N, C-alpha and C positions, 0 to 999 in steps of 0.2 A: 543658441536657443533651440528649444525643441518645439516651439510654437511660433508661427509667424506673427509679426506686428505690422500694421500699415504705417507707412511713412507719415500719414496725416495724424495718426495717434501719437507717434513719437514727437512730431512738431508741437503738438498741444501739450504733451507731458513735460517737455523741456522748456516750453515757453520761448521758442526760437524765433529769431528774425531770419527769414528765408531769402537766400540769394540764388538767382538763376535756377528756379525750379524746373525750367524746360530742359535743362541739361540731362535730366533723368530719361527723357524721351518717352515717358508714360504719364498717364493721368495721375494726379496727386492721390485720389481716392483708391486707385487700383494698384499702385506699387506696394508690394509686400516685402518687408525686410526679413531676411532669414537669419542673419548673423550680425552681431555687434563686434567690431574689431577694435582692439587697442594696441595691436602689434603690427608694425609696418612690414615685418618679415613674413607675415602669413597672408595667403590669398584665400578668401572665403566667398562662397556663392552668395550673390545678392546681399552684400554686406554694406554697412556704413561704418565709417571710421571715426572714433572719438579721440581727440588729441588730449590726453591726460597730462597734468602737470603735477610734479612732486618736488620735494626739496632738492633732489639730485638729478631730475630729468624733466624734459619738456618735449612732448611729442609734436608740438607745433613746429619744431625744427626739422621734422621729417615728413611734411605733408606731400612733398613730391613723390616720395617712396609709396605713401599711402595711395596716391592717385595711380601710380604705375601698377599697383597690385590689383587694380580693377574695382576698388570700392565705389559704390554708386553715389555716395554723398559724404561730406565731412561735417563733423560737429566740432566747432572750435570756439575759443573765447577771445579772439583777437580780431578787431574790426578791420584793421589794415590788411591782414592776411585774408580775411573773408572777401574783401573787395579784389584783392590780387588774384585769388583762385576762382572767383565766380564766373570767369569767362571760360573755364575748363570743366567745372564740376559744380553740382549743387552744393551749397554751403549753408549750414544751419549755425547761426551765431547765437551763442548763449553766454550768460554771465559767468558761469563756472562749469567746467566740463566734468569735474568729479561729481558735482551735484546732479548734472544732467545724466550721468551714467546711473546714479542711484534712482533717479526718477524713471528711467527706462526699465530698470530692474523692478521697480515697484509696479509699473504698468504690466510687465510680464507676470509678476507674482499674482496680480489681480485676476488673471485669466486661468490660473491653476485651481484644481479642486483639492489639492493636498492640504492637510492640516499642517500649519507652519508653527513650529515651536522656536521661540527665541530665548537665549540665555546669556547672562552676564554675571559678573562677580569679580572680586579681587583675586581669589585663588580657586583653582580647580575647574575653570571654564571648559578647557579643551578636553580633559579626561572625563568630565561629567557629560559633555556633548557626545563623546565616543561611547560611553556606557548607555546613554539614552538611545542612541542609534542602534546599538547592539540589542538592547531589550526589545525595541519596537521591530527591529529587523528580523527577529526570530519568527515573526508571523505576518510581516507586511513589507511592502516595497518602501524603502527608506533612502533618503538622500541627506547628506550632512556637509557642513563646512569642511573643506580639506585642511588637514593639519590645524594650524591656528591662524588661518587667514581671516582675521576678524575685524580689520579696519574698514573704512568706507569702500575701498577697492574690493577687499575680500568679500564683504557682504554683497556687493553688486554682482561679482562673478558667481558667488554661490547661488543667488536667486536666479540669474540668467541661465545657469547650468542645470536647474532642476528639471528632470525628465517629466513629460506630460503625464505618465502613468504613476507618478510618485504618490504614495498614500500619506507619508509623513516626511517633512523636511525639517531638519534641526539646524538652526542658524546661530552661530556663536557671534557675539558682539563685544568688541573691546573698545578701548578709548585712549586718547591722548589728552583729552581735556573736555570741559563742559560743552554740550551741544552736539558732540559727535554721535553719541548713542541715539539722541532724538532724531537726527537726520536719517540714521539707519532704520530706526523703528518705523518711520513713515513709509519706508519702502517695504519693510517686512510685513507689517500689518498682522502681527502674530495672533494665533488662535489660543495660545497658552504661553506664558512666560515664566522664567525661573531666575532667581538671583541667589547665587551660592553663598555669598558672605560679603561683608564690608570690612576689608582688612586695611593694610597700610600701603599696598601697592599704589603708585601714582600720588602718594601724599606730598611729594616734592612739588608736583605741578599744581595740585588742587588745594593744598594748604591744610586740610583737616579731614577727619573721617566724616564729619557732617557734609562737607563739600563732595566727598567721594560718594556718599549716599545719594545726594541730590543728582549727581551725574549718572549713577547707576539706575536710579529711579526713572530716568528718561526713557527707559525701555518700555514704560507703560503709557507713553504719551500718544501712541498711535496704534494701539491694538484693536482687534475686533471688539465689538460691544461686550462688556462684562467678561472679557477673556480672563480665565483663572490665572492667579499668580501663586507660584510655589516659592516658599522662603525657608531658609534655615532658621528654625525657631530658637536656636541657641545664640542667635546674634541679636543683641538688644536694639541695634540700629534698624535691622529689618523688621523687628516687632513694632518699632515706632512707625515705620512706613506702613506696615500692615494695618495698624490701628487707624492710620490716616485714610486709607483707601478702602476700608472694609465695606462701605456702603456702595462702592462703585463696581466691585468685581468679586468673584469667588476667591477665597484664600485657602491655601493648603499649607499646612505646617509640618516640617520634618525636623526631627531631632535625633542626635546620635548618642543620647544617654550620657552626655557630659564630655564626649570626646572633643567636640568643637570648642566648648568653653575652656578646655585645658590648653588650647593653643593660642587663645586670644592675647594680643598685646594690649595691656591696659594703659590708656593715655589719660591725662588730666581732664580733657574735655568730656570723657565718658561719664563723669559725675553729673553732668547736666541732663542726662537721659531720664525720662519719666518712667520708662518700663524696664524692669530687670528680666533677664532671661532665666526665669525659674519655672518650676512646674505649675505653680499657682497662677502666675501671670499668663503663661502660655495657654493654660486651660480656659482661663477667663476670657482671653482674647478669641480663642477658637469658638467658644460658645456665643460670644457677641457676633462673630463673623457668621455663624450658623443662622442666627436670628436675622441678620441683615440679608443673608442669602435667600431668605424666603420670598423676597420681592424682586430678586434678580431673575426675571423670567427667561431671558435668553440662555443663560447657563443651565438653568433647570431643564429647559426644553432640549438643549443639546445633549446633556449627559443623563437625562431621564430622571433627575432628582436634584435636590439641593446638595451640592458637594462642598459648599463653603463651610469652613471650620474643620474639615477632615484633617486628622493627624496621622502621621506615620512615624513610628519610633523603632529605633534599632536596639536590640537586646542580645545579651549572651554572646558577645564577640569573643572569639578565640583566634589567636594568631600564632601560627606555627610555620616552620620552614617549608612545609608542604602546601601552605596556603592559609586561607581564612574561612571561618564559618561563623554565621550569625543568623539571627531571626529578625524578621520585620513584622511589627504589630500595627494594626490599623484601628482607628476610632473615628466615628463620625462626629460632627460638631455638637450633636444633641446632648444635653446635660445628663440624660439617663443612660447614655451609651458607655460601654467599657471597651478597653483595648482587647482585640482578638487577634490571634496569630494569623497572619496573612500568608507568609511564605518563609521557608528556611533556605539559606543560601550557602553553598560551598563553592569557593573559587580558588583555583591554583595559583594565586598570588596573594600578597598581603599588604597591610598598611591601613592606618586610620583613614587616610584620604580615599583609598579605594572603596572602603565600606560606605563612606559618605556619597561617593559618586554613584554607587549601585543603589543606595537608598533613594536618591533622586530618580534614577532610571526606573526602578520598580514602581515608584509612586506614579510616574507618568504612564507607564504601561497599564497599571491598575485603573487609573482614571479613564483611560480609553478602552477598558475592558478587554485587553489582550490576554492571550492564554499564558498565565504565569508559569505553568509547567514548562512551556517552551522557553520562557525567559530563564528559568532556573537551569534548564539543560544547556542553554547557550553559555551562561556564565561559568558553568561547571567545566566547560572545555577551555576556558581562558578568556582574557580580556583583549579586545581589539582596540588598543589605545595608541596614540601617536608616539613616535620614537622619542626617547630622551626623558620620558616621564616615568621615573621610578622603575627603570628596567633592572631586573634582578637576574644575576647569573652566578653559577658556581664556577670557580676557577681552581687551578691546581693547589695542592696542599690543603685541601678541604676548606677553602675560604669562600665566603659568600659576599659577592660584590653588589652593592646597591648603587646604581648610577641614577642619581636625581640631579644631574648637572645642568639640565636645560634651563632652569630658572629657579628663583628663590624669592621668598618673602619671609619676614619674621614668623608668620603663622605656619608656612609650609616647612620651615626649618624645625620648628617645635614638633610638628607632626612626624617628621623623619626621626627625631630623637625618641618619640614615643614608640615608633615602630621598632627601633633597635632594642629598646628596653623590653618590649614584648617578646621579641625573638630570643633575647638572652634568657628570658624566664622559661621558655618552652623548648629550647634547643640544646644541643651539646657543644655549641661553640664556646671556647674558653674565654675569649675577650673580644672587644670591639674597638675599632679606631675610626675616626671621622676626619675627613679632609673638608674643611669648611672655608669657603670664600665669603666675600662680603655680599651685602644686599644693596643694590643701586636704587636711585630715585626716592630716597627717603628725606631729602632736604634737611631742614632744621631738626628733624627727629632722628637723624642718622646715629648720633652718639647714644641717645637714650635707647633706641631700639636695638642697637648692637649690644649694648650692655644687658638688655633684657634677654637677648639670645645667649649671651655668655652665661647668665645665671641659669638659664634652662639647661645649658650644656653641663654646668657644674652639678646640677641636681640629677642628671642622667647617669646611667650605668656605663656610659662610654668611657673606656679606660685611657685611650690615647687620643689627643686632639691636635690636629695639624691645621694651622690657621694661615690665611693669606688675605691681604687687603689692607686698606688704610686704617681700619679699626682693629686690626689683628693684635697689636701690642696691648692696647687697652683691654680687649677681651681676654687676652692671656693673663693679665694681672688679676682680673676678677675671678677667672676660673681657678687659678692657683690659690687665691685667697680663700675662696669658698669651698674648694675641694682639693686640698693639698696633695692627696694621693694620686691625682691624675697626672699623666705625663703630657705636657703641653709644649708645643714647639711652633715658632713663627717662621714663615718662609717669605721670601721676597719675589719669587718667580715660580712658574709652573715647572720649569726645568729642574729647579732645586727639589721640589716636591717629588717629581718623578724619580730623580736620582736617589733620593733618600729612601723612597718606598722600595725601589728595586734592590737596594743594598740590605734592607731589613729581611730578617727571616720570619715571614708572616705565616703562621699556621693556625688552622682551626679558628679563624677570626671572621667577624663581620666587618666589612669595609664600606663605609658610607662616603659618597661624594655629593656635595650640595653647595650651590652658589648661584648667583645671578649669571645670566648668559655671558655677560661681558668678561667674566673671569676665565672663560674657555676651559673649565675643568674637564670637559669631555676629551680634550687632548691628553690629559693625564690619564684618564680612564682607559683610553685606547692604547696608550703606551704600556700601562700596567697589564692589560689583557694580553697584548702581544708578547710581552716579555715573560710574564708568569704563566700564561696559557689559559685560555678559556675552556 
């Protein structure tokens, strides 16, 4: 922590039962906590230790080590252990230590002057967070979630690590099930929130897209009053949410001019939606949000005007091997307003997902009236995004390798296919091949969604398809049936794929790797790079 908290504040925040307060040796009101420790291997000044529990660990087993490290107090959830250790150290007994850590993080967040931005979504959270941080960081002091540490622990650590002089903090929020985002939202108390999309990630655990929407919408449960919400306007589920909350908060709509719609996986339940993601409905909802925004006094005072109903649209996208270029247009929610050019962007990387990430980032920077020329200059130098997310490198024999092996969803796979198609249209590469693993956590939708991926592959210009995973055989049959000219091969191990690729004489080709993390395709990528030469 960069700002001290009193022990009394912490006791109240975590609703603790206190054992042996006199062990601290100082008055309750006067003792100031400088650090929160969760690791018994570290020794921190004036720290208290929280014994966290997870599926594979329980720090309650290491309380002796925590005491030896000089911690001033323990926060634990086991009454028997609290009574055992209370003759040696002050103990705060709580119901759940993970919740206690979040509550302390929320207490600390409340003492900061930073604008806190929270974001969630099925696809693109981490790269969008990175782009927003880069855009705001071009002219302000910014702190962001490290990598993709977006669960309850990660959100807590992020909040507790925010420096006191931070102007903007960007906090990524993920989930494993319902209720998790709401817990995090209460600690974050966001000044502005974003939802990138509602896809099919976690559909195995949650059951349907509607349930995913409800879980993602929890990010709005504990924001600052009337905190603006930015949504992907090409997602009908998010438009449905926007329509529901338009009288409560400012709404900002972003669309990629059809790119997002092109990657959506259509499910039977989608037919129940009342709002379609088309220009007419988006404009109608934006104008309604603008009218509702006239009485949202807090957001108008903060931003100096009614921002509700503002739209940002991406146009004139060009993707080449040297990078991407596009324009972003802006329109206020008023019915008499037209779209006007806001900024043109050139970035030395490419891909539909990248452009969507930057669209969100530019919108946030514009809402906070940051210098967009500095934003433009920053992106022109490259993107500061986390490792494993669509890393592109040239390897020997004039091959272009796209490593998107960190994770996958049906939507992000289709995005990758669009990228390869665009590159084939604008470059001198002779052909393309894709190494595709499966997508995990799709539950009862697994077969249907993998067949959807197979049909997207069949329609793509990718000439060679190498498949691995439980749905590989079925996908292979669909691709061969719908696109007989493609070369399709199924593998049963990463070692087989590696050996086959290294025996092939691959020249002047685009090589795509994409799969869920569990398939460990990054191992194949590294072997190919090492053998062929980066």
